[in-house]
C-alpha positions as CSV (number, residue, x, y, z in Angstrom):
1,M,17.6,-263.6,154.9
2,K,14.3,-263.1,153.1
3,S,14.3,-262.0,149.5
4,K,13.9,-258.3,148.9
5,Y,12.1,-259.0,145.6
6,P,9.6,-261.9,145.2
7,F,10.6,-262.4,141.6
8,L,12.5,-261.0,138.7
9,L,11.5,-261.1,135.1
10,V,14.3,-260.5,132.7
11,F,14.0,-260.0,129.0
12,L,17.1,-259.6,127.0
13,F,16.7,-258.4,123.4
14,L,20.2,-258.5,121.9
15,F,20.8,-257.0,118.5
16,L,24.2,-257.9,117.4
17,S,25.8,-256.7,114.1
18,A,28.5,-259.3,113.9
19,P,28.1,-262.1,111.4
20,A,26.1,-265.1,112.6
21,L,28.1,-267.9,114.2
22,H,27.3,-271.5,113.9
23,S,28.7,-274.3,116.1
24,Q,32.0,-272.7,117.1
25,S,33.4,-269.2,117.1
26,E,36.8,-268.2,115.9
27,S,38.1,-268.3,119.5
28,G,36.9,-271.9,119.8
29,D,33.9,-271.2,122.1
30,Q,30.8,-273.3,121.5
31,V,27.9,-271.2,120.3
32,V,24.2,-271.5,119.9
33,G,22.1,-269.2,117.8
34,G,25.2,-267.1,117.1
35,M,25.9,-266.6,120.8
36,S,28.6,-267.9,123.0
37,I,27.3,-270.7,125.3
38,K,30.0,-269.8,127.8
39,R,28.6,-266.3,128.0
40,L,25.0,-267.4,128.2
41,D,26.0,-269.8,131.0
42,R,27.7,-267.0,132.9
43,Y,24.5,-265.0,132.9
44,E,22.5,-267.9,134.2
45,N,25.1,-268.6,136.8
46,F,24.7,-265.0,138.0
47,L,21.0,-265.5,138.4
48,H,21.6,-268.7,140.3
49,S,23.9,-266.8,142.7
50,E,21.3,-264.1,143.3
51,I,18.8,-266.8,144.2
52,N,21.2,-268.8,146.3
53,T,22.1,-265.6,148.4
54,D,18.4,-264.7,148.9
55,K,18.5,-261.6,146.7
56,L,15.9,-263.1,144.4
57,S,13.2,-265.7,144.9
58,G,13.2,-266.7,141.3
59,A,13.7,-265.4,137.8
60,V,12.6,-266.1,134.2
61,Y,14.9,-265.0,131.4
62,M,14.7,-265.1,127.6
63,V,17.6,-264.2,125.3
64,Y,16.8,-263.2,121.8
65,R,19.2,-262.6,118.9
66,K,17.9,-261.2,115.6
67,G,14.3,-262.0,116.5
68,E,15.1,-265.6,117.3
69,L,14.9,-267.2,120.8
70,V,18.4,-268.4,121.7
71,K,17.9,-269.5,125.3
72,Q,15.3,-269.4,128.1
73,S,14.9,-270.7,131.6
74,A,12.8,-270.5,134.7
75,L,14.8,-270.5,138.0
76,G,14.0,-270.6,141.7
77,Y,10.5,-270.1,143.1
78,A,7.5,-268.1,142.2
79,S,6.5,-268.3,145.9
80,E,9.1,-269.0,148.5
81,V,6.4,-269.6,151.2
82,E,4.7,-272.3,149.2
83,K,7.8,-273.5,147.4
84,T,6.1,-273.1,144.0
85,P,8.7,-273.5,141.2
86,M,9.0,-270.7,138.8
87,K,7.6,-271.4,135.3
88,L,8.3,-269.9,131.9
89,D,4.7,-268.7,131.6
90,N,4.4,-267.1,135.1
91,L,2.6,-263.8,135.1
92,F,4.3,-260.8,136.7
93,Y,3.3,-257.5,138.0
94,I,5.9,-255.4,136.2
95,Q,4.7,-252.0,137.4
96,S,6.6,-249.1,135.7
97,M,8.2,-251.5,133.2
98,T,5.0,-251.0,131.3
99,K,6.3,-247.6,130.4
100,P,9.0,-248.6,127.9
101,I,6.5,-251.2,126.4
102,I,3.8,-248.6,125.9
103,T,6.4,-246.1,124.6
104,T,7.7,-248.6,122.0
105,A,4.2,-249.4,120.9
106,L,3.4,-245.8,120.3
107,M,6.6,-245.2,118.4
108,M,5.7,-248.0,116.1
109,L,2.6,-246.0,115.2
110,Y,4.8,-242.9,114.8
111,E,6.9,-244.8,112.3
112,E,3.7,-245.5,110.4
113,G,3.0,-241.7,110.2
114,H,0.0,-241.5,112.5
115,F,1.3,-238.4,114.3
116,L,4.1,-236.0,114.9
117,L,6.0,-235.7,118.2
118,E,5.3,-232.0,118.4
119,D,1.5,-232.5,117.9
120,P,-0.6,-231.0,120.7
121,V,-2.3,-233.8,122.5
122,S,-5.6,-231.9,122.3
123,K,-5.5,-232.6,118.5
124,Y,-6.5,-236.1,119.4
125,L,-7.9,-235.7,123.0
126,P,-9.9,-232.5,123.4
127,D,-9.8,-232.6,127.2
128,F,-6.1,-231.5,127.0
129,K,-7.0,-228.1,125.6
130,D,-7.5,-226.2,128.8
131,L,-5.4,-227.8,131.5
132,K,-4.5,-225.9,134.7
133,V,-1.3,-225.7,136.7
134,I,-1.4,-225.6,140.5
135,R,0.2,-222.6,142.1
136,D,1.1,-224.5,145.3
137,V,1.2,-228.3,145.4
138,N,0.5,-228.2,149.2
139,T,-3.0,-226.7,148.6
140,G,-4.2,-229.9,146.9
141,K,-6.3,-230.5,143.8
142,D,-8.7,-227.7,144.7
143,G,-6.1,-225.0,145.2
144,P,-5.6,-221.9,143.1
145,T,-4.4,-222.6,139.5
146,D,-3.0,-220.8,136.5
147,P,-3.7,-221.6,132.8
148,I,-1.0,-223.5,130.9
149,K,1.4,-221.3,128.9
150,R,1.7,-223.9,126.1
151,E,-0.2,-227.0,125.1
152,V,1.0,-230.4,126.1
153,T,2.6,-232.2,123.2
154,I,3.2,-235.9,122.6
155,A,6.9,-235.2,123.0
156,H,6.1,-233.9,126.5
157,L,4.3,-237.1,127.4
158,L,7.1,-239.2,126.2
159,S,9.7,-237.3,128.2
160,H,7.7,-236.8,131.4
161,T,7.8,-233.0,130.9
162,A,4.0,-232.6,130.5
163,G,3.6,-231.5,134.1
164,F,1.5,-234.5,135.3
165,S,2.2,-236.0,138.7
166,H,2.4,-239.7,139.5
167,G,1.0,-239.2,142.9
168,L,4.1,-240.6,144.6
169,G,5.2,-237.4,146.5
170,A,4.3,-236.1,149.9
171,S,2.5,-232.9,148.8
172,Q,-1.3,-232.6,149.2
173,L,-1.6,-232.6,145.4
174,D,0.3,-235.8,145.1
175,K,-1.9,-237.4,147.8
176,D,-5.0,-236.3,145.9
177,V,-3.6,-237.6,142.6
178,R,-2.8,-240.9,144.3
179,Q,-6.3,-241.2,145.7
180,E,-7.9,-240.3,142.3
181,Q,-5.7,-242.5,140.1
182,Y,-5.0,-245.6,142.2
183,Y,-7.9,-246.0,144.6
184,Q,-10.7,-245.5,142.2
185,K,-12.0,-248.0,139.6
186,Y,-12.4,-246.9,136.0
187,P,-14.2,-248.9,133.3
188,D,-11.5,-248.1,130.7
189,I,-8.4,-246.1,130.0
190,A,-10.3,-243.2,128.5
191,S,-12.2,-242.7,131.8
192,R,-8.9,-242.8,133.8
193,V,-7.2,-240.3,131.5
194,K,-10.3,-238.0,131.6
195,N,-10.0,-238.0,135.4
196,L,-6.2,-237.2,135.1
197,T,-7.0,-234.2,133.0
198,S,-9.4,-232.9,135.6
199,L,-6.5,-232.6,138.1
200,P,-4.1,-229.7,138.0
201,L,-0.6,-230.1,136.7
202,V,2.3,-229.8,139.1
203,G,4.3,-227.6,136.6
204,Q,4.1,-225.9,133.2
205,P,4.4,-228.2,130.2
206,G,8.0,-228.4,128.9
207,E,9.5,-226.6,131.9
208,Q,10.4,-229.3,134.3
209,W,10.7,-233.1,134.5
210,Y,8.2,-235.0,136.7
211,Y,8.0,-238.7,136.8
212,S,4.4,-239.2,135.8
213,A,1.4,-241.2,134.7
214,A,1.8,-239.9,131.2
215,P,2.1,-243.4,129.7
216,D,-1.6,-243.8,130.6
217,V,-2.3,-241.1,128.0
218,L,0.1,-242.8,125.6
219,S,-2.0,-245.9,125.9
220,L,-5.2,-244.0,125.0
221,L,-3.4,-242.5,122.0
222,I,-2.4,-246.0,120.9
223,E,-6.1,-246.9,120.9
224,K,-7.0,-243.7,118.9
225,F,-4.3,-244.3,116.3
226,S,-4.6,-248.1,115.9
227,G,-8.4,-248.4,116.3
228,M,-8.0,-251.2,118.8
229,P,-7.5,-251.7,122.6
230,T,-3.9,-251.3,123.6
231,N,-3.6,-254.9,124.8
232,Q,-4.9,-256.1,121.4
233,F,-2.4,-253.9,119.6
234,L,0.5,-255.3,121.8
235,E,-0.6,-258.9,121.1
236,E,-0.7,-258.3,117.3
């Protein structure tokens, strides 16, 4: 049976409040970095079983405790066809897992006092001032619209309640958003977000939940607040 997924990237960030252990726990288990070797092995054995039953081609995992790397390993193949072994530094296309990464980065700036969650996005990005809401998603991006009843806030972006579409549905508006956002090339994130604001929302801000491309806007806000490109902010 062929693998359903070509790879799996697993990051485990474990924050434990128990006192640090050294070479042996009270139960007699051998430990490393304050964690049970037996439990760590159990996790790796699980990944091996997923690979051996063709559920995964390969995996890379890293286990951290209190900011310190406890264990890491590369298992299986990066390419089953070419039988290329997985490596610790393999690059992965993680798709929507960028969302929690971008959200965490933005909240770091929140902790530094750069913005309030209820701030209107237009305070920082003027194009958000006069957004429109489509009346019927089946009429597409050029269909009749209504003005927004309230401005989109940063909290709306974080909770996917801003009214943006992700272009994943079957409506004509979703198809238009998909074409505009994923089949066009943009020189930077600002250009991509500007295009997003030119498209009508699928619902009024704060009234409904829509899985959306809002993290693209969060990325632009990171650049506004930090004064550097998002990738540089993440690296630092």
